[in-house]
C-alpha positions as protocol buffer text, in pm:
chain_id: "A"
residue {
  index: 1
  type: MET
  ca { x: 4013 y: 9987 z: 2933 }
}
residue {
  index: 2
  type: ALA
  ca { x: 3941 y: 10352 z: 2867 }
}
residue {
  index: 3
  type: SER
  ca { x: 4066 y: 10460 z: 3208 }
}
residue {
  index: 4
  type: SER
  ca { x: 4385 y: 10253 z: 3171 }
}
residue {
  index: 5
  type: GLN
  ca { x: 4459 y: 10408 z: 2831 }
}
residue {
  index: 6
  type: THR
  ca { x: 4405 y: 10753 z: 2978 }
}
residue {
  index: 7
  type: GLN
  ca { x: 4642 y: 10672 z: 3262 }
}
residue {
  index: 8
  type: GLU
  ca { x: 4905 y: 10548 z: 3015 }
}
residue {
  index: 9
  type: PHE
  ca { x: 4861 y: 10869 z: 2816 }
}
residue {
  index: 10
  type: GLN
  ca { x: 4908 y: 11079 z: 3130 }
}
residue {
  index: 11
  type: GLU
  ca { x: 5226 y: 10889 z: 3220 }
}
residue {
  index: 12
  type: SER
  ca { x: 5378 y: 10905 z: 2871 }
}
residue {
  index: 13
  type: ALA
  ca { x: 5258 y: 11249 z: 2760 }
}
residue {
  index: 14
  type: PRO
  ca { x: 5458 y: 11559 z: 2854 }
}
residue {
  index: 15
  type: SER
  ca { x: 5333 y: 11784 z: 3131 }
}
residue {
  index: 16
  type: GLY
  ca { x: 5065 y: 12033 z: 3033 }
}
residue {
  index: 17
  type: THR
  ca { x: 4910 y: 11809 z: 2764 }
}
residue {
  index: 18
  type: VAL
  ca { x: 4531 y: 11775 z: 2783 }
}
residue {
  index: 19
  type: PRO
  ca { x: 4419 y: 11412 z: 2784 }
}
residue {
  index: 20
  type: PRO
  ca { x: 4183 y: 11307 z: 2503 }
}
residue {
  index: 21
  type: GLN
  ca { x: 3807 y: 11305 z: 2558 }
}
residue {
  index: 22
  type: THR
  ca { x: 3758 y: 10979 z: 2366 }
}
residue {
  index: 23
  type: VAL
  ca { x: 3966 y: 10676 z: 2287 }
}
residue {
  index: 24
  type: ASP
  ca { x: 3934 y: 10422 z: 2009 }
}
residue {
  index: 25
  type: SER
  ca { x: 3829 y: 10075 z: 2125 }
}
residue {
  index: 26
  type: PRO
  ca { x: 3787 y: 9759 z: 1914 }
}
residue {
  index: 27
  type: ALA
  ca { x: 3434 y: 9743 z: 1782 }
}
residue {
  index: 28
  type: PRO
  ca { x: 3217 y: 9472 z: 1942 }
}
residue {
  index: 29
  type: THR
  ca { x: 3114 y: 9183 z: 1717 }
}
residue {
  index: 30
  type: ALA
  ca { x: 2909 y: 8863 z: 1750 }
}
residue {
  index: 31
  type: TRP
  ca { x: 3088 y: 8675 z: 1471 }
}
residue {
  index: 32
  type: PRO
  ca { x: 3319 y: 8476 z: 1706 }
}
residue {
  index: 33
  type: ILE
  ca { x: 3011 y: 8330 z: 1879 }
}
residue {
  index: 34
  type: VAL
  ca { x: 2861 y: 8237 z: 1543 }
}
residue {
  index: 35
  type: LEU
  ca { x: 3185 y: 8066 z: 1442 }
}
residue {
  index: 36
  type: ALA
  ca { x: 3202 y: 7869 z: 1769 }
}
residue {
  index: 37
  type: PHE
  ca { x: 2837 y: 7762 z: 1737 }
}
residue {
  index: 38
  type: GLY
  ca { x: 2893 y: 7651 z: 1380 }
}
residue {
  index: 39
  type: ILE
  ca { x: 3194 y: 7438 z: 1473 }
}
residue {
  index: 40
  type: SER
  ca { x: 2991 y: 7281 z: 1756 }
}
residue {
  index: 41
  type: LEU
  ca { x: 2711 y: 7187 z: 1515 }
}
residue {
  index: 42
  type: LEU
  ca { x: 2965 y: 7056 z: 1268 }
}
residue {
  index: 43
  type: ALA
  ca { x: 3101 y: 6818 z: 1531 }
}
residue {
  index: 44
  type: ALA
  ca { x: 2754 y: 6726 z: 1660 }
}
residue {
  index: 45
  type: GLY
  ca { x: 2652 y: 6614 z: 1314 }
}
residue {
  index: 46
  type: LEU
  ca { x: 2908 y: 6334 z: 1326 }
}
residue {
  index: 47
  type: VAL
  ca { x: 2691 y: 6150 z: 1582 }
}
residue {
  index: 48
  type: THR
  ca { x: 2349 y: 6271 z: 1461 }
}
residue {
  index: 49
  type: THR
  ca { x: 2264 y: 6353 z: 1099 }
}
residue {
  index: 50
  type: ALA
  ca { x: 2442 y: 6510 z: 804 }
}
residue {
  index: 51
  type: SER
  ca { x: 2202 y: 6804 z: 796 }
}
residue {
  index: 52
  type: VAL
  ca { x: 2329 y: 6923 z: 1135 }
}
residue {
  index: 53
  type: SER
  ca { x: 2685 y: 6918 z: 1006 }
}
residue {
  index: 54
  type: PHE
  ca { x: 2577 y: 7100 z: 687 }
}
residue {
  index: 55
  type: LEU
  ca { x: 2413 y: 7375 z: 895 }
}
residue {
  index: 56
  type: GLY
  ca { x: 2719 y: 7396 z: 1117 }
}
residue {
  index: 57
  type: ALA
  ca { x: 2947 y: 7431 z: 815 }
}
residue {
  index: 58
  type: ILE
  ca { x: 2738 y: 7721 z: 681 }
}
residue {
  index: 59
  type: LEU
  ca { x: 2744 y: 7899 z: 1021 }
}
residue {
  index: 60
  type: ALA
  ca { x: 3118 y: 7841 z: 1060 }
}
residue {
  index: 61
  type: LEU
  ca { x: 3183 y: 7982 z: 712 }
}
residue {
  index: 62
  type: CYS
  ca { x: 2964 y: 8287 z: 776 }
}
residue {
  index: 63
  type: GLY
  ca { x: 3126 y: 8343 z: 1116 }
}
residue {
  index: 64
  type: SER
  ca { x: 3474 y: 8326 z: 967 }
}
residue {
  index: 65
  type: VAL
  ca { x: 3394 y: 8566 z: 683 }
}
residue {
  index: 66
  type: GLY
  ca { x: 3216 y: 8810 z: 913 }
}
residue {
  index: 67
  type: TRP
  ca { x: 3499 y: 8801 z: 1170 }
}
residue {
  index: 68
  type: PHE
  ca { x: 3766 y: 8851 z: 906 }
}
residue {
  index: 69
  type: ARG
  ca { x: 3584 y: 9151 z: 762 }
}
residue {
  index: 70
  type: THR
  ca { x: 3593 y: 9325 z: 1103 }
}
residue {
  index: 71
  type: VAL
  ca { x: 3973 y: 9305 z: 1119 }
}
residue {
  index: 72
  type: LEU
  ca { x: 4080 y: 9297 z: 754 }
}
residue {
  index: 73
  type: PRO
  ca { x: 4207 y: 9502 z: 581 }
}
residue {
  index: 74
  type: HIS
  ca { x: 4171 y: 9744 z: 873 }
}
residue {
  index: 75
  type: GLU
  ca { x: 4052 y: 9673 z: 1223 }
}
residue {
  index: 76
  type: GLN
  ca { x: 3720 y: 9834 z: 1306 }
}
residue {
  index: 77
  type: HIS
  ca { x: 3707 y: 10069 z: 1606 }
}
residue {
  index: 78
  type: GLU
  ca { x: 3450 y: 10282 z: 1780 }
}
residue {
  index: 79
  type: PRO
  ca { x: 3509 y: 10586 z: 2002 }
}
residue {
  index: 80
  type: VAL
  ca { x: 3454 y: 10549 z: 2374 }
}
residue {
  index: 81
  type: THR
  ca { x: 3407 y: 10851 z: 2599 }
}
residue {
  index: 82
  type: VAL
  ca { x: 3674 y: 10887 z: 2866 }
}
residue {
  index: 83
  type: VAL
  ca { x: 3543 y: 10921 z: 3221 }
}
residue {
  index: 84
  type: HIS
  ca { x: 3795 y: 11082 z: 3452 }
}
residue {
  index: 85
  type: GLU
  ca { x: 3775 y: 10912 z: 3794 }
}
residue {
  index: 86
  type: PRO
  ca { x: 4019 y: 10986 z: 4075 }
}
residue {
  index: 87
  type: VAL
  ca { x: 4183 y: 10668 z: 4202 }
}
residue {
  index: 88
  type: PRO
  ca { x: 4189 y: 10663 z: 4584 }
}
residue {
  index: 89
  type: VAL
  ca { x: 4511 y: 10533 z: 4738 }
}
residue {
  index: 90
  type: ALA
  ca { x: 4453 y: 10308 z: 5038 }
}
residue {
  index: 91
  type: THR
  ca { x: 4642 y: 10038 z: 5220 }
}
residue {
  index: 92
  type: THR
  ca { x: 4520 y: 9719 z: 5385 }
}
residue {
  index: 93
  type: ARG
  ca { x: 4820 y: 9680 z: 5614 }
}
residue {
  index: 94
  type: ARG
  ca { x: 4740 y: 9660 z: 5982 }
}
residue {
  index: 95
  type: GLU
  ca { x: 4917 y: 9841 z: 6259 }
}
residue {
  index: 96
  type: VAL
  ca { x: 5120 y: 9624 z: 6496 }
}
residue {
  index: 97
  type: SER
  ca { x: 5055 y: 9670 z: 6867 }
}
residue {
  index: 98
  type: ARG
  ca { x: 5358 y: 9585 z: 7076 }
}
residue {
  index: 99
  type: VAL
  ca { x: 5305 y: 9438 z: 7420 }
}
residue {
  index: 100
  type: PRO
  ca { x: 5543 y: 9583 z: 7684 }
}
residue {
  index: 101
  type: ILE
  ca { x: 5678 y: 9272 z: 7857 }
}
residue {
  index: 102
  type: SER
  ca { x: 5961 y: 9426 z: 8051 }
}
residue {
  index: 103
  type: GLU
  ca { x: 6066 y: 9790 z: 8072 }
}
residue {
  index: 104
  type: ALA
  ca { x: 6426 y: 9690 z: 8148 }
}
residue {
  index: 105
  type: LEU
  ca { x: 6464 y: 9507 z: 7815 }
}
residue {
  index: 106
  type: VAL
  ca { x: 6500 y: 9684 z: 7485 }
}
residue {
  index: 107
  type: ARG
  ca { x: 6393 y: 9361 z: 7315 }
}
residue {
  index: 108
  type: ALA
  ca { x: 6213 y: 9080 z: 7493 }
}
residue {
  index: 109
  type: PHE
  ca { x: 6360 y: 8730 z: 7488 }
}
residue {
  index: 110
  type: LEU
  ca { x: 6120 y: 8455 z: 7587 }
}
residue {
  index: 111
  type: PRO
  ca { x: 6131 y: 8287 z: 7826 }
}
residue {
  index: 112
  type: LEU
  ca { x: 6267 y: 8554 z: 8059 }
}
residue {
  index: 113
  type: GLU
  ca { x: 6390 y: 8290 z: 8304 }
}
residue {
  index: 114
  type: SER
  ca { x: 6548 y: 7951 z: 8252 }
}
residue {
  index: 115
  type: TYR
  ca { x: 6711 y: 7673 z: 8449 }
}
residue {
  index: 116
  type: PRO
  ca { x: 7088 y: 7679 z: 8505 }
}
residue {
  index: 117
  type: VAL
  ca { x: 7320 y: 7424 z: 8349 }
}
residue {
  index: 118
  type: SER
  ca { x: 7352 y: 7244 z: 8681 }
}
residue {
  index: 119
  type: ALA
  ca { x: 6978 y: 7173 z: 8678 }
}
residue {
  index: 120
  type: GLY
  ca { x: 7009 y: 6997 z: 8342 }
}
residue {
  index: 121
  type: ILE
  ca { x: 7305 y: 6793 z: 8465 }
}
residue {
  index: 122
  type: LYS
  ca { x: 7121 y: 6685 z: 8779 }
}
residue {
  index: 123
  type: GLY
  ca { x: 6809 y: 6599 z: 8581 }
}
residue {
  index: 124
  type: GLY
  ca { x: 7008 y: 6402 z: 8326 }
}
residue {
  index: 125
  type: LEU
  ca { x: 7189 y: 6198 z: 8589 }
}
residue {
  index: 126
  type: ALA
  ca { x: 6868 y: 6126 z: 8781 }
}
residue {
  index: 127
  type: GLY
  ca { x: 6683 y: 6032 z: 8462 }
}
residue {
  index: 128
  type: GLY
  ca { x: 6972 y: 5812 z: 8352 }
}
residue {
  index: 129
  type: ILE
  ca { x: 6959 y: 5621 z: 8683 }
}
residue {
  index: 130
  type: ALA
  ca { x: 6581 y: 5571 z: 8651 }
}
residue {
  index: 131
  type: MET
  ca { x: 6620 y: 5455 z: 8293 }
}
residue {
  index: 132
  type: ALA
  ca { x: 6898 y: 5212 z: 8389 }
}
residue {
  index: 133
  type: VAL
  ca { x: 6681 y: 5064 z: 8667 }
}
residue {
  index: 134
  type: VAL
  ca { x: 6396 y: 4995 z: 8424 }
}
residue {
  index: 135
  type: ALA
  ca { x: 6639 y: 4841 z: 8172 }
}
residue {
  index: 136
  type: ILE
  ca { x: 6793 y: 4614 z: 8436 }
}
residue {
  index: 137
  type: VAL
  ca { x: 6448 y: 4504 z: 8550 }
}
residue {
  index: 138
  type: TYR
  ca { x: 6370 y: 4417 z: 8190 }
}
residue {
  index: 139
  type: GLY
  ca { x: 6687 y: 4209 z: 8160 }
}
residue {
  index: 140
  type: VAL
  ca { x: 6622 y: 4021 z: 8484 }
}
residue {
  index: 141
  type: VAL
  ca { x: 6253 y: 3954 z: 8412 }
}
residue {
  index: 142
  type: THR
  ca { x: 6295 y: 3853 z: 8048 }
}
residue {
  index: 143
  type: TYR
  ca { x: 6643 y: 3695 z: 8027 }
}
residue {
  index: 144
  type: ARG
  ca { x: 6739 y: 3655 z: 8396 }
}
residue {
  index: 145
  type: SER
  ca { x: 7049 y: 3864 z: 8333 }
}
residue {
  index: 146
  type: VAL
  ca { x: 7144 y: 4224 z: 8403 }
}
residue {
  index: 147
  type: TRP
  ca { x: 7396 y: 4220 z: 8118 }
}
residue {
  index: 148
  type: TYR
  ca { x: 7152 y: 4173 z: 7830 }
}
residue {
  index: 149
  type: PRO
  ca { x: 7029 y: 4539 z: 7815 }
}
residue {
  index: 150
  type: ILE
  ca { x: 7386 y: 4659 z: 7870 }
}
residue {
  index: 151
  type: ASN
  ca { x: 7520 y: 4455 z: 7579 }
}
residue {
  index: 152
  type: LEU
  ca { x: 7221 y: 4563 z: 7372 }
}
residue {
  index: 153
  type: LEU
  ca { x: 7305 y: 4930 z: 7431 }
}
residue {
  index: 154
  type: ALA
  ca { x: 7669 y: 4869 z: 7340 }
}
residue {
  index: 155
  type: GLY
  ca { x: 7549 y: 4712 z: 7017 }
}
residue {
  index: 156
  type: ILE
  ca { x: 7483 y: 5063 z: 6889 }
}
residue {
  index: 157
  type: VAL
  ca { x: 7859 y: 5094 z: 6840 }
}
residue {
  index: 158
  type: TYR
  ca { x: 7962 y: 4728 z: 6811 }
}
residue {
  index: 159
  type: ALA
  ca { x: 7720 y: 4580 z: 6558 }
}
residue {
  index: 160
  type: ARG
  ca { x: 7896 y: 4241 z: 6584 }
}
residue {
  index: 161
  type: ALA
  ca { x: 7788 y: 4214 z: 6946 }
}
residue {
  index: 162
  type: LEU
  ca { x: 7430 y: 4173 z: 6826 }
}
residue {
  index: 163
  type: ASP
  ca { x: 7501 y: 3889 z: 6583 }
}
residue {
  index: 164
  type: VAL
  ca { x: 7535 y: 3631 z: 6861 }
}
residue {
  index: 165
  type: THR
  ca { x: 7309 y: 3395 z: 7049 }
}
residue {
  index: 166
  type: THR
  ca { x: 7081 y: 3505 z: 7331 }
}
residue {
  index: 167
  type: SER
  ca { x: 7298 y: 3328 z: 7590 }
}
residue {
  index: 168
  type: GLN
  ca { x: 7604 y: 3520 z: 7469 }
}
residue {
  index: 169
  type: MET
  ca { x: 7407 y: 3845 z: 7483 }
}
residue {
  index: 170
  type: ALA
  ca { x: 7319 y: 3770 z: 7846 }
}
residue {
  index: 171
  type: ALA
  ca { x: 7684 y: 3710 z: 7943 }
}
residue {
  index: 172
  type: PHE
  ca { x: 7926 y: 3962 z: 8090 }
}
residue {
  index: 173
  type: HIS
  ca { x: 8163 y: 4144 z: 7852 }
}
residue {
  index: 174
  type: LEU
  ca { x: 8389 y: 4412 z: 7996 }
}
residue {
  index: 175
  type: PRO
  ca { x: 8446 y: 4611 z: 7669 }
}
residue {
  index: 176
  type: LEU
  ca { x: 8071 y: 4622 z: 7605 }
}
residue {
  index: 177
  type: LEU
  ca { x: 8009 y: 4736 z: 7963 }
}
residue {
  index: 178
  type: LEU
  ca { x: 8251 y: 5029 z: 7925 }
}
residue {
  index: 179
  type: VAL
  ca { x: 8102 y: 5130 z: 7593 }
}
residue {
  index: 180
  type: ALA
  ca { x: 7747 y: 5113 z: 7731 }
}
residue {
  index: 181
  type: ILE
  ca { x: 7841 y: 5325 z: 8034 }
}
residue {
  index: 182
  type: ALA
  ca { x: 7998 y: 5591 z: 7809 }
}
residue {
  index: 183
  type: ILE
  ca { x: 7696 y: 5599 z: 7576 }
}
residue {
  index: 184
  type: HIS
  ca { x: 7441 y: 5608 z: 7857 }
}
residue {
  index: 185
  type: PHE
  ca { x: 7629 y: 5873 z: 8061 }
}
residue {
  index: 186
  type: SER
  ca { x: 7689 y: 6113 z: 7771 }
}
residue {
  index: 187
  type: THR
  ca { x: 7338 y: 6075 z: 7632 }
}
residue {
  index: 188
  type: SER
  ca { x: 7177 y: 6131 z: 7971 }
}
residue {
  index: 189
  type: LEU
  ca { x: 7375 y: 6451 z: 8025 }
}
residue {
  index: 190
  type: LEU
  ca { x: 7290 y: 6589 z: 7681 }
}
residue {
  index: 191
  type: VAL
  ca { x: 6920 y: 6509 z: 7712 }
}
residue {
  index: 192
  type: GLY
  ca { x: 6917 y: 6654 z: 8066 }
}
residue {
  index: 193
  type: LEU
  ca { x: 7062 y: 6981 z: 7938 }
}
residue {
  index: 194
  type: LEU
  ca { x: 6799 y: 6981 z: 7665 }
}
residue {
  index: 195
  type: TYR
  ca { x: 6526 y: 6936 z: 7925 }
}
residue {
  index: 196
  type: GLY
  ca { x: 6661 y: 7231 z: 8121 }
}
residue {
  index: 197
  type: ALA
  ca { x: 6634 y: 7449 z: 7811 }
}
residue {
  index: 198
  type: ILE
  ca { x: 6293 y: 7325 z: 7690 }
}
residue {
  index: 199
  type: LEU
  ca { x: 6089 y: 7297 z: 8010 }
}
residue {
  index: 200
  type: PRO
  ca { x: 6068 y: 7678 z: 8069 }
}
residue {
  index: 201
  type: MET
  ca { x: 5890 y: 7701 z: 7733 }
}
residue {
  index: 202
  type: PHE
  ca { x: 5600 y: 7498 z: 7874 }
}
residue {
  index: 203
  type: PRO
  ca { x: 5450 y: 7714 z: 8151 }
}
residue {
  index: 204
  type: ARG
  ca { x: 5166 y: 7467 z: 8207 }
}
residue {
  index: 205
  type: ARG
  ca { x: 5219 y: 7101 z: 8292 }
}
residue {
  index: 206
  type: PRO
  ca { x: 5588 y: 7084 z: 8199 }
}
residue {
  index: 207
  type: ILE
  ca { x: 5626 y: 6733 z: 8341 }
}
residue {
  index: 208
  type: LEU
  ca { x: 5335 y: 6604 z: 8134 }
}
residue {
  index: 209
  type: LEU
  ca { x: 5472 y: 6747 z: 7812 }
}
residue {
  index: 210
  type: GLY
  ca { x: 5841 y: 6689 z: 7878 }
}
residue {
  index: 211
  type: GLY
  ca { x: 5802 y: 6356 z: 8057 }
}
residue {
  index: 212
  type: LEU
  ca { x: 5544 y: 6189 z: 7834 }
}
residue {
  index: 213
  type: PHE
  ca { x: 5516 y: 6371 z: 7503 }
}
residue {
  index: 214
  type: ALA
  ca { x: 5891 y: 6385 z: 7434 }
}
residue {
  index: 215
  type: PRO
  ca { x: 5954 y: 6012 z: 7510 }
}
residue {
  index: 216
  type: LEU
  ca { x: 5657 y: 5910 z: 7295 }
}
residue {
  index: 217
  type: LEU
  ca { x: 5780 y: 6126 z: 7007 }
}
residue {
  index: 218
  type: TRP
  ca { x: 6138 y: 6000 z: 7040 }
}
residue {
  index: 219
  type: SER
  ca { x: 6031 y: 5633 z: 7066 }
}
residue {
  index: 220
  type: GLY
  ca { x: 5805 y: 5661 z: 6765 }
}
residue {
  index: 221
  type: LEU
  ca { x: 6084 y: 5821 z: 6562 }
}
residue {
  index: 222
  type: LEU
  ca { x: 6327 y: 5543 z: 6651 }
}
residue {
  index: 223
  type: PHE
  ca { x: 6066 y: 5274 z: 6584 }
}
residue {
  index: 224
  type: SER
  ca { x: 6016 y: 5402 z: 6229 }
}
residue {
  index: 225
  type: MET
  ca { x: 6388 y: 5445 z: 6151 }
}
residue {
  index: 226
  type: LEU
  ca { x: 6573 y: 5171 z: 6339 }
}
residue {
  index: 227
  type: ASP
  ca { x: 6488 y: 4898 z: 6088 }
}
residue {
  index: 228
  type: TYR
  ca { x: 6671 y: 5098 z: 5821 }
}
residue {
  index: 229
  type: ILE
  ca { x: 6962 y: 5214 z: 6039 }
}
residue {
  index: 230
  type: ASN
  ca { x: 7034 y: 4890 z: 6228 }
}
residue {
  index: 231
  type: PRO
  ca { x: 6790 y: 4609 z: 6145 }
}
residue {
  index: 232
  type: LEU
  ca { x: 6947 y: 4359 z: 6386 }
}
residue {
  index: 233
  type: LEU
  ca { x: 6917 y: 4604 z: 6676 }
}
residue {
  index: 234
  type: GLY
  ca { x: 6556 y: 4673 z: 6584 }
}
residue {
  index: 235
  type: GLN
  ca { x: 6477 y: 4303 z: 6605 }
}
residue {
  index: 236
  type: ARG
  ca { x: 6624 y: 4267 z: 6954 }
}
residue {
  index: 237
  type: VAL
  ca { x: 6469 y: 4580 z: 7109 }
}
residue {
  index: 238
  type: ASN
  ca { x: 6159 y: 4519 z: 7319 }
}
residue {
  index: 239
  type: TRP
  ca { x: 5961 y: 4830 z: 7236 }
}
residue {
  index: 240
  type: PRO
  ca { x: 5717 y: 4832 z: 7533 }
}
residue {
  index: 241
  type: TRP
  ca { x: 6009 y: 4812 z: 7778 }
}
residue {
  index: 242
  type: PHE
  ca { x: 6202 y: 5066 z: 7572 }
}
residue {
  index: 243
  type: LEU
  ca { x: 5909 y: 5308 z: 7592 }
}
residue {
  index: 244
  type: ALA
  ca { x: 5878 y: 5246 z: 7968 }
}
residue {
  index: 245
  type: SER
  ca { x: 6247 y: 5330 z: 8018 }
}
residue {
  index: 246
  type: GLN
  ca { x: 6212 y: 5647 z: 7812 }
}
residue {
  index: 247
  type: ILE
  ca { x: 5910 y: 5761 z: 8012 }
}
residue {
  index: 248
  type: ALA
  ca { x: 6094 y: 5686 z: 8337 }
}
residue {
  index: 249
  type: PHE
  ca { x: 6381 y: 5904 z: 8220 }
}
residue {
  index: 250
  type: GLY
  ca { x: 6151 y: 6185 z: 8107 }
}
residue {
  index: 251
  type: ILE
  ca { x: 5943 y: 6201 z: 8423 }
}
residue {
  index: 252
  type: THR
  ca { x: 6242 y: 6172 z: 8659 }
}
residue {
  index: 253
  type: ALA
  ca { x: 6452 y: 6427 z: 8473 }
}
residue {
  index: 254
  type: GLY
  ca { x: 6157 y: 6663 z: 8441 }
}
residue {
  index: 255
  type: ILE
  ca { x: 6078 y: 6650 z: 8813 }
}
residue {
  index: 256
  type: VAL
  ca { x: 6440 y: 6710 z: 8913 }
}
residue {
  index: 257
  type: VAL
  ca { x: 6483 y: 6998 z: 8666 }
}
residue {
  index: 258
  type: ALA
  ca { x: 6149 y: 7160 z: 8757 }
}
residue {
  index: 259
  type: ARG
  ca { x: 6241 y: 7167 z: 9126 }
}
residue {
  index: 260
  type: GLN
  ca { x: 6554 y: 7372 z: 9061 }
}
residue {
  index: 261
  type: GLU
  ca { x: 6551 y: 7748 z: 9096 }
}
residue {
  index: 262
  type: LYS
  ca { x: 6528 y: 7944 z: 8774 }
}
residue {
  index: 263
  type: VAL
  ca { x: 6775 y: 8215 z: 8677 }
}
residue {
  index: 264
  type: ARG
  ca { x: 6716 y: 8523 z: 8466 }
}
residue {
  index: 265
  type: ILE
  ca { x: 6828 y: 8497 z: 8106 }
}
residue {
  index: 266
  type: LEU
  ca { x: 7118 y: 8733 z: 8030 }
}
residue {
  index: 267
  type: GLN
  ca { x: 7076 y: 8743 z: 7654 }
}
residue {
  index: 268
  type: THR
  ca { x: 7063 y: 9123 z: 7646 }
}
residue {
  index: 269
  type: PHE
  ca { x: 7389 y: 9157 z: 7840 }
}
residue {
  index: 270
  type: PRO
  ca { x: 7723 y: 9192 z: 7660 }
}
residue {
  index: 271
  type: PHE
  ca { x: 7913 y: 8872 z: 7585 }
}
residue {
  index: 272
  type: ALA
  ca { x: 8204 y: 8974 z: 7806 }
}
residue {
  index: 273
  type: PHE
  ca { x: 7968 y: 9012 z: 8101 }
}
residue {
  index: 274
  type: ARG
  ca { x: 7808 y: 8672 z: 8037 }
}
residue {
  index: 275
  type: ALA
  ca { x: 8154 y: 8518 z: 8009 }
}
residue {
  index: 276
  type: GLY
  ca { x: 8247 y: 8647 z: 8355 }
}
residue {
  index: 277
  type: VAL
  ca { x: 8498 y: 8912 z: 8244 }
}
residue {
  index: 278
  type: GLU
  ca { x: 8512 y: 9239 z: 8439 }
}
residue {
  index: 279
  type: THR
  ca { x: 8418 y: 9505 z: 8184 }
}
residue {
  index: 280
  type: PRO
  ca { x: 8327 y: 9836 z: 8353 }
}
residue {
  index: 281
  type: GLY
  ca { x: 8145 y: 10083 z: 8131 }
}
residue {
  index: 282
  type: THR
  ca { x: 7987 y: 9832 z: 7895 }
}
residue {
  index: 283
  type: MET
  ca { x: 7648 y: 9858 z: 8069 }
}
residue {
  index: 284
  type: PRO
  ca { x: 7454 y: 10159 z: 8199 }
}
residue {
  index: 285
  type: GLU
  ca { x: 7477 y: 10222 z: 8571 }
}
residue {
  index: 286
  type: LYS
  ca { x: 7181 y: 10116 z: 8782 }
}
residue {
  index: 287
  type: ASN
  ca { x: 7025 y: 10335 z: 9050 }
}
residue {
  index: 288
  type: LEU
  ca { x: 7030 y: 10129 z: 9370 }
}
residue {
  index: 289
  type: GLU
  ca { x: 6811 y: 10380 z: 9553 }
}
residue {
  index: 290
  type: ARG
  ca { x: 6524 y: 10307 z: 9313 }
}
residue {
  index: 291
  type: GLY
  ca { x: 6575 y: 9933 z: 9345 }
}
residue {
  index: 292
  type: GLU
  ca { x: 6742 y: 9879 z: 9008 }
}
residue {
  index: 293
  type: ILE
  ca { x: 6988 y: 9591 z: 9018 }
}
């Protein structure tokens, strides 16, 4: 407390003023402890004997009078010698060591290479075919009809198509077939493009992570939400076959995408260059003799 008061004096006092050698501090007293002990005995006497409460009342009264006399009418103080101690200034922040990943990049973007858009399209189409084969096998084995899984997929859009009998679900319906083809084709392409962007982030075992972990995560998410989104669809979905179709899509799409040749990411290049526009002068010239391309 003495050092803080001295520091406050140094900050508020004008320059050239000598700091005081002593400061006034509140005088120490034991009366608050006596008051607390007396109140404790006063309460303890309620479950023991009256003499304990009588003793507690006397101690509480003495503690109150003694404490009041130390602050009334004037608060008692005692001088404390000021010890001047220099305060060392130090920091606990650590220095950051930057790892040089590529000398050609001002800022590193990871991963440095990725699959082209065509790889995602090919993987999505191949995965969609594998998923459709598993779904058709499920329809033939369970309901002896290839149209049941197709109508079930179309039920995502047409909810009334699900509120029918099983025989009607296994029958052919041209509008439901067109809707199912559109849903399956667009979803396969989008997920294939997503695989092409995600797989380079898994340098080890990309097929295991992208082909098994992602379908399991997606299937579990749908299983927990489908009863609230579309309860009738959730009742008709066969979850083991659904998981098998998702895994077939993930493994097939992952294998097709992983076999494609990677291309270097052009995130550090100007947008006009990435868009295919001829823009001379927007990038520094490369020295072909030193192998810079």
